[in-house]
C-alpha positions as CSV (number, residue, x, y, z in Angstrom):
1,H,8.5,8.4,-4.4
2,V,4.8,7.9,-3.9
3,S,2.3,7.1,-6.7
4,S,-1.4,6.8,-6.8
5,L,-4.1,6.0,-9.3
6,K,-3.0,9.1,-11.3
7,E,0.0,7.1,-12.6
8,W,-1.9,3.8,-13.0
9,G,-5.3,4.8,-14.1
10,P,-8.1,7.2,-13.3
11,G,-7.5,9.8,-10.7
12,V,-8.5,9.6,-7.1
13,P,-11.8,11.4,-6.5
14,L,-11.0,14.2,-4.1
15,N,-14.2,16.3,-4.4
16,G,-12.0,19.4,-4.6
17,H,-11.1,19.3,-0.9
18,L,-7.5,19.2,0.4
19,H,-8.6,17.4,3.5
20,N,-9.8,14.5,1.3
21,L,-6.3,14.4,-0.3
22,F,-4.6,14.0,3.0
23,Y,-7.1,11.5,4.3
24,T,-6.7,9.4,1.1
25,L,-2.8,9.6,1.3
26,E,-2.6,8.7,5.0
27,K,-4.8,5.7,4.5
28,H,-3.3,4.3,1.3
29,V,0.4,5.0,0.8
30,P,2.4,1.9,1.8
31,V,4.8,2.5,4.7
32,I,8.0,0.3,4.3
33,E,9.9,-0.7,7.4
34,K,13.3,-2.6,7.3
35,T,13.3,-5.4,9.8
36,A,16.0,-7.8,10.9
37,D,14.6,-10.5,8.6
38,G,13.5,-8.3,5.6
39,Y,10.7,-5.8,5.3
40,K,7.3,-5.0,6.9
41,V,4.8,-3.1,4.8
42,T,1.9,-1.3,6.5
43,I,-0.8,0.3,4.5
44,G,-1.2,3.9,5.5
45,S,0.4,6.0,8.2
46,V,-3.1,5.7,9.8
47,A,-4.3,2.1,9.5
48,H,-6.4,1.4,6.4
49,P,-9.9,0.0,7.1
50,M,-10.3,-3.7,6.5
51,Q,-14.1,-4.0,6.2
52,E,-16.1,-6.1,3.7
53,E,-17.0,-2.9,1.7
54,H,-13.5,-1.3,1.9
55,Y,-10.3,-3.2,2.3
56,I,-6.8,-3.9,0.9
57,E,-6.9,-6.9,-1.5
58,W,-3.1,-7.4,-1.7
59,I,0.3,-6.0,-0.7
60,E,3.2,-6.6,-3.0
61,L,7.0,-6.0,-2.6
62,L,9.2,-5.6,-5.6
63,A,12.9,-6.4,-5.1
64,D,15.7,-7.4,-7.4
65,G,13.4,-8.1,-10.3
66,K,11.1,-10.3,-8.3
67,A,7.6,-9.7,-6.9
68,Y,6.4,-11.0,-3.6
69,T,2.7,-10.8,-2.9
70,Q,0.5,-11.2,0.3
71,F,-3.2,-11.5,-0.3
72,L,-5.5,-10.1,2.3
73,K,-9.2,-10.3,3.2
74,P,-11.6,-8.2,5.3
75,G,-10.7,-8.5,9.0
76,D,-7.0,-9.0,8.3
77,A,-4.5,-6.4,9.5
78,P,-3.4,-4.1,6.6
79,T,0.2,-5.3,6.9
80,A,2.5,-7.9,5.3
81,T,6.0,-9.1,6.1
82,F,8.5,-10.3,3.6
83,Q,11.6,-12.2,4.6
84,I,14.0,-11.1,1.8
85,K,17.3,-9.4,1.5
86,A,17.4,-6.3,-0.8
87,S,18.8,-2.9,-0.5
88,K,16.1,-1.1,-2.6
89,V,12.4,-2.1,-2.7
90,T,9.1,-0.8,-3.9
91,A,5.8,-1.6,-2.2
92,R,2.5,-1.7,-4.0
93,E,-1.1,-2.3,-2.8
94,F,-4.5,-2.5,-4.2
95,C,-7.6,-1.0,-2.4
96,N,-10.9,-2.4,-3.6
97,L,-12.3,1.2,-3.7
98,H,-9.3,3.4,-4.5
99,G,-7.1,1.2,-6.6
100,H,-3.3,0.9,-6.8
101,W,-0.8,2.8,-4.6
102,S,2.9,2.5,-4.3
103,A,6.0,3.8,-2.4
104,Q,9.7,3.2,-2.7
105,G,12.0,2.4,0.2
């Protein structure tokens, strides 16, 4: 399950072009990877920019009723690792230009 601003607030501006939709999705949807120690969350199937004018402010992992948050700044990699044990998780992120995005894993 993937959600974007349409579920959390105003819609993503797509300018009516399907290309923009795919570009926005591939740069913003969290990718959840199970690791030996927990989970790694990477923002986008193609790495999200981390520039002063456009970056991911935070990545959050929800598991077993708890929220784990990693704050980021421009220049950081758009990834976070969480050393937790859980069978079902939800990852969320906030882009300073395009808002909230989430995915379940």
